C-alpha positions, 0 to 999 in steps of 0.5 A, a space after each residue: 541468491 538472498 532476498 532483497 532488502 533496501 535501506 531506501 524504499 518507497 511504498 509504490 504510488 507516485 503523483 501522476 504527471 499532467 500528460 497522464 491525467 489528461 490521457 485518462 480524461 481523454 480515454 474516459 471520453 472515448 477520445 483515446 483508445 486503450 492502446 493509446 492510453 497504455 502507450 502514454 502510460 508506458 512513456 510516463 513510467 519509463 520517465 518516472 523510473 529514470 527519475 527514481 534511479 537519479 534519486 538514488 533508489 535501487 528499487 523502482 516502482 511504476 508509480 501505479 500509473 496504470 491504476 485508478 487507485 491502489 486496489 480497485 484495478 486488481 480486485 475488479 480483474 477477478 472473476 466473481 466480484 463487483 465493486 460497489 459504492 461505500 457508505 458515509 460511515 467509512 469516510 476518511 478523515 480530511 486533512 486539517 486546515 494547517 496541513 492543507 495550506 502547506 501545499 496551497 490546497 484546501 481540503 480542510 475539515 471545514 471544506 464540506 466538498 472534501 470527502 473520500 469514501 472508499 468503494 466496497 467489494 461484493 462477492 457475487 460468484 466464485 472467485 478466480 483469477 482469469 489471468 495474471 493481473 500484474 505480470 504485464 505491468 511488471 514486465 514493462 517496468 523491468 524492461 526499462 530499468 536495471 534496478 529491482 522492479 517492485 510490484 504492489 498488490 492489494 491485501 486479500 482482506 480488501 475482499 472481505 472487511 466491509 460487510 464480512 459474511 454479508 458481502 459474500 454470496 451465500 449461493 456461491 459460498 454456502 460455507 465461508 471457508 470455501 471463499 477464503 480457500 478461493 482467495 488463497 488460490 487467487 493470490 498464490 497463482 498471482 504470486 507464482 505468475 509474477 515469480 515466473 516472470 522474474 519478479 522477486 519483490 512483491 509488496 502487499 498493501 494493507 490498511 485494513 488491519 489498522 482498522 482494528 485500532 479504530 473504535 469506529 471501524 471495530 464497530 463495523 466488524 461487531 455490527 457484521 456479527 464478528 469479534 474484532 480480535 477473531 476477525 483480525 487473527 483470521 486476516 493474519 492467517 489468510 495473508 500467511 496462507 496467500 504467501 506460503 508458497 513463495 519461492 525462497 528468494 522472493 521477498 514479501 513486504 507488507 505495508 500496514 498503514 492507516 489509509 491514504 487519499 488526497 492527504 486524508 486517512 481513516 484510522 488513528 492510533 499506534 500499532 500497540 492494539 494489533 502489534 502482537 497479532 499482526 507484527 508478531 504473526 505475519 510471516 512476511 520478510 519485512 514490514 513497511 510501517 507508517 511512522 510519520 506523525 503523532 497518529 502513528 504512535 511510538 516505536 514500542 510495538 516493534 518489540 513484537 517483530 520476530 528476530 528474522 523480520 526487518 522493518 522499513 520505517 515510514 518516517 517521511 510523510 506524503 500527506 503534506 509538503 513540509 520537508 523533514 530534517 535529516 537530524 530528526 529522521 536519524 534520531 528516530 531511526 536511532 530510537 527504533 534501533 533500540 527495539 529492532 537492530 539497526 541492520 534490520 531497519 530501513 527508511 521510506 515515505 510513510 505511504 504512497 503519494 497518490 493512492 488514488 489517481 488524484 494524488 495527495 495535496 503535495 506538489 511534484 517538487 515536494 515529492 521528489 525532495 522527499 524521495 531524495 531525502 529518503 535516499 540521502 538519509 539511507 546513505 548517511 545512516 547505512 552507507 548504502 541505499 
């Protein structure tokens, strides 16, 4: 059995239905038990899977319906870590007035109420995997579909970027190398547990590597006493170690984006600055890359993609509702095929629709129009989705 690869893919998070948002609110008020919340999640996931199948996807996700956001639920399930508040210097860039108005929302630069500051991670003790984090979620997802069920997990870089050495207890880890060794063990164990449960498509989500494009975020690395290029190479090596023991028939994709919350972002600029190290160095089966607007730069960095690695082009934006034209998407796929063979390419949205539970400033109808566009273009370009 070969590794799966889909011409029409998706990044993972979907807008939460109102019934799920309401259930979360009731749970937070202790008006709903954990079992009742999970039952609602189960129902909503089964429904959204049917909708994905109807849209023509051969790979389905649970929409991250059980998560507060794309990474916190996974990381806080580990032993030895604490989730802390972030700082203003790490705040996301708010969407512009024009972008926000496309959906009738206003989270513009002039709206000072809009702010998203990602939380940070502190390692306070020895890191370990108490029990598999995503296996039960995968099993439910697989039980409600005949398609390939994909699981998304946050990158190991999330455990280290904000703070570097200072964010890792020197009592628990006098030598930082031991910290990274334990992180690798956690990820190898989680991947092995997913594989034992039957999962053959695992996606690692990593917006942290694009922070090395941004001068603002590179300064954070420098202030922590590290050289940005050395830190980036360390992250590539770390990720490679985490996935090094996967089964020959397990596909590992990595989503390298620039941040996503309520249609905001954190990094801007093309992949060129990190391309040789990241695109040329990660030993994944395929990349899911962000290519929806001018923030993403051109396709030239794709020249570093190894010949046996594939690329999912994130050409359809999840940040605002305006629908892209099929002709424009096909033209951009053609442009990318000058650097990566067409048979090694696919299409997807540029990121998730709801990396945080609130979701992007886009309507449910717009989300499904965009997902249907992805499968339609895939069918017309490659003859399959």
